[in-house]
C-alpha positions, -999 to 999 in steps of 0.1 A, spaced: -493 -179 -175 -524 -158 -179 -508 -137 -206 -497 -168 -225 -532 -182 -223 -547 -150 -237 -522 -147 -265 -527 -184 -273 -565 -179 -275 -561 -149 -298 -534 -164 -320 -544 -200 -322 -582 -197 -318 -606 -213 -341 -611 -196 -374 -593 -186 -405 -583 -151 -395 -566 -161 -362 -546 -187 -379 -534 -162 -405 -525 -138 -377 -501 -164 -362 -479 -167 -392 -486 -134 -410 -450 -123 -407 -431 -154 -398 -443 -180 -423 -437 -183 -460 -467 -169 -479 -473 -202 -497 -472 -223 -466 -506 -233 -452 -524 -212 -478 -543 -221 -509 -518 -204 -531 -512 -223 -563 -477 -209 -568 -447 -233 -561 -428 -228 -529 -398 -207 -538 -368 -194 -519 -357 -169 -545 -388 -150 -556 -396 -175 -583 -361 -179 -598 -356 -213 -582 -389 -230 -577 -395 -263 -559 -425 -285 -567 -453 -277 -541 -464 -314 -540 -428 -325 -533 -426 -301 -504 -459 -312 -490 -447 -349 -492 -415 -340 -474 -434 -323 -446 -457 -353 -442 -427 -376 -440 -410 -354 -413 -436 -344 -386 -424 -312 -370 -426 -326 -334 -405 -356 -344 -378 -333 -359 -379 -310 -329 -374 -339 -305 -346 -352 -326 -329 -319 -319 -333 -324 -281 -364 -302 -278 -388 -314 -252 -424 -303 -246 -429 -290 -211 -466 -280 -208 -496 -295 -226 -522 -272 -240 -557 -278 -255 -560 -295 -289 -528 -316 -285 -505 -285 -286 -474 -281 -265 -453 -253 -250 -416 -256 -243 -384 -236 -242 -375 -221 -276 -346 -237 -293 -340 -207 -315 -330 -183 -287 -318 -183 -251 -353 -189 -236 -358 -188 -198 -395 -197 -197 -416 -218 -221 -426 -195 -250 -423 -220 -279 -457 -232 -291 -460 -264 -312 -491 -276 -329 -484 -312 -340 -517 -315 -358 -508 -286 -381 -470 -292 -379 -465 -255 -371 -446 -237 -345 -446 -202 -331 -423 -185 -304 -438 -157 -283 -403 -147 -273 -385 -142 -306 -416 -139 -328 -406 -166 -353 -428 -194 -366 -436 -217 -395 -433 -253 -405 -405 -279 -403 -387 -263 -433 -388 -229 -418 -375 -243 -385 -346 -260 -402 -337 -227 -420 -336 -208 -387 -322 -235 -364 -293 -245 -387 -289 -209 -400 -291 -219 -437 -309 -209 -468 -340 -226 -481 -322 -251 -505 -298 -261 -477 -327 -266 -453 -344 -290 -477 -311 -309 -482 -306 -312 -444 -342 -325 -439 -340 -350 -467 -306 -362 -453 -321 -365 -418 -351 -384 -431 -330 -409 -451 -299 -412 -428 -314 -415 -394 -324 -451 -399 -291 -459 -416 -271 -445 -387 -292 -465 -363 -284 -497 -382 -247 -488 -381 -249 -481 -344 -266 -514 -337 -240 -533 -358 -211 -516 -340 -226 -524 -306 -228 -560 -315 -191 -560 -323 -178 -545 -291 -176 -576 -270 -165 -597 -299 -131 -580 -300 -109 -583 -270 -88 -553 -281 -118 -530 -279 -128 -542 -244 -91 -538 -233 -90 -502 -246 -121 -493 -226 -108 -509 -195 -75 -489 -200 -96 -457 -202 -115 -465 -170 -147 -476 -187 -158 -508 -170 -194 -505 -160 -220 -524 -182 -246 -498 -172 -223 -471 -186 -217 -490 -219 -255 -495 -223 -262 -458 -213 -238 -445 -239 -245 -472 -265 -208 -477 -270 -198 -499 -299 -167 -509 -319 -158 -506 -356 -133 -533 -365 -134 -523 -402 -139 -544 -432 -174 -556 -423 -199 -527 -420 -204 -523 -457 -212 -559 -463 -237 -559 -434 -256 -528 -445 -257 -538 -482 -270 -571 -472 -298 -553 -453 -306 -535 -486 -289 -501 -482 -274 -490 -515 -237 -482 -516 -243 -445 -526 -263 -440 -494 -234 -454 -474 -210 -431 -491 -233 -401 -486 -235 -408 -449 -197 -411 -447 -198 -447 -434 -180 -459 -465 -151 -442 -483 -153 -432 -520 -134 -464 -529 -158 -485 -509 -139 -493 -476 -154 -489 -441 -146 -453 -429 -142 -463 -393 -115 -489 -386 -103 -499 -351 -124 -472 -335 -146 -472 -304 -179 -457 -316 -202 -434 -297 -235 -425 -313 -245 -389 -313 -277 -372 -326 -273 -376 -364 -236 -384 -362 -211 -410 -349 -179 -402 -331 -151 -427 -336 -122 -428 -311 -92 -447 -325 -76 -474 -304 -45 -472 -325 -18 -446 -320 -11 -447 -357 -44 -431 -367 -59 -397 -359 -77 -401 -325 -109 -383 -333 -133 -387 -362 -168 -377 -369 -191 -385 -399 -197 -355 -423 -221 -330 -408 -227 -312 -375 -216 -328 -342 -249 -318 -327 -258 -304 -294 -244 -311 -259 -241 -348 -252 -269 -363 -231 -282 -328 -225 -318 -338 -217 -306 -356 -186 -281 -330 -175 -304 -300 -179 -326 -313 -151 -300 -304 -126 -294 -269 -111 -256 -276 -114 -241 -290 -146 -205 -302 -152 -192 -295 -188 -163 -316 -201 -144 -317 -234 -145 -354 -243 -168 -384 -242 -143 -405 -222 -142 -376 -197 -180 -379 -196 -179 -416 -193 -157 -418 -161 -177 -390 -144 -211 -406 -152 -197 -439 -140 -186 -423 -107 -221 -411 -101 -220 -376 -115 -251 -378 -138 -253 -340 -141 -224 -341 -166 -225 -332 -203 -199 -330 -231 -192 -305 -258 -168 -327 -278 -141 -301 -278 -135 -267 -261 -153 -247 -289 -190 -247 -284 -213 -243 -314 -242 -219 -313 -267 -245 -303 -245 -259 -275 -240 -224 -261 -278 -218 -262 -285 -250 -244 -263 -240 -215 -282 -207 -214 -317 -221 -216 -323 -217 -179 -308 -206 -146 -280 -229 -135 -244 -231 -124 -220 -246 -150 -188 -262 -137 -162 -262 -165 -138 -291 -163 -115 -288 -194 -81 -304 -198 -53 -289 -177 -30 -288 -207 6 -280 -202 4 -253 -229 -25 -236 -211 -50 -240 -240 -76 -258 -218 -76 -233 -190 -76 -204 -215 -107 -219 -233 -124 -225 -199 -119 -188 -189 -131 -175 -223 -163 -197 -221 -168 -186 -185 -167 -150 -196 -192 -156 -224 -216 -175 -201 -213 -148 -174 -223 -122 -199 -256 -142 -204 -262 -144 -167 -250 -180 -162 -230 -186 -131 -198 -205 -138 -171 -223 -118 -138 -235 -132 -125 -268 -119 -88 -269 -114 -74 -304 -122 -39 -315 -114 -14 -303 -141 -15 -324 -172 -47 -341 -164 -82 -343 -178 -112 -359 -160 -105 -392 -176 -69 -394 -166 -77 -381 -131 -100 -412 -125 -78 -437 -144 -48 -428 -123 -65 -433 -90 -89 -404 -85 -123 -412 -70 -157 -395 -66 -149 -380 -33 -117 -364 -45 -134 -350 -76 -162 -337 -54 -135 -318 -34 -124 -302 -67 -159 -292 -74 -162 -275 -40 -129 -257 -46 -138 -246 -81 -129 -210 -90 -155 -184 -102 
């Protein structure tokens, strides 16, 4: 704590020289300076209007974007600044400093810093033009996806087939449905609703909510909102079961709640998550598949904890194999893991649907293998 305070005083103290020291090597030379040159990612070959960049950064405050990526401030500092765990590397103690007033960040652990554009470059591992595109998309599509989510939620209890499917999959608690903000896409009506609200058709196509020929992309699907995306689970056997909108699936599901526990249960699917949460296991999170993206893996490694892996007990062995591989990776990063052995052919959802209860699953947790 004392070391951090000293470094903070030196780096972010009052005065022009200390501010330059903070971002001397980690910030683009045109950012935060009086340089009249345009912001360029390619040494002047591809220039972007400086005013347009400043406007983009004003429209997307750094703290808002960080929190949209599941970053949470942990310790307040003077001047409205915050410290938290660094989302750019596997941080074990708060080393990530955010100054909302200046919309700048700096990590004492990995030594990187900058503004919201620089953060997007590092966090998403993309070049400058792609970072701008992601930020512009996030700025424009977040409200649109919220409107789509609200519409789908209104539809859920208007369609008996959707409610029947959820009951069939063991989802019966109103609190759970509210917690997960579950909705239903009947198809054939979202486009009309959103265009009536004033959203242009090209924006709906860009978001992936509408197909190129103008039809609703999600038809007869239970819809689960994610961060910056929507997952649609088909209730018809004739359609592919899983569907996401274009773009990344995001981090671990409901991670901000799960990360508070010293023991975390990781499952593959959102319906697995649903039955466990409903049974009282609120320390559960979901990767939406067995392959974790970089961010999801870093989230599991962001502090000392034990991770219980509860992947599907597939007959072909793919689930147990993926569980073992992930356990080995986490173990190499100092994370304790336990592999839950489900009855053959089951996943957590089918375990509960076919009569399993919280006590029986707790026994499986106690018998989990290292």
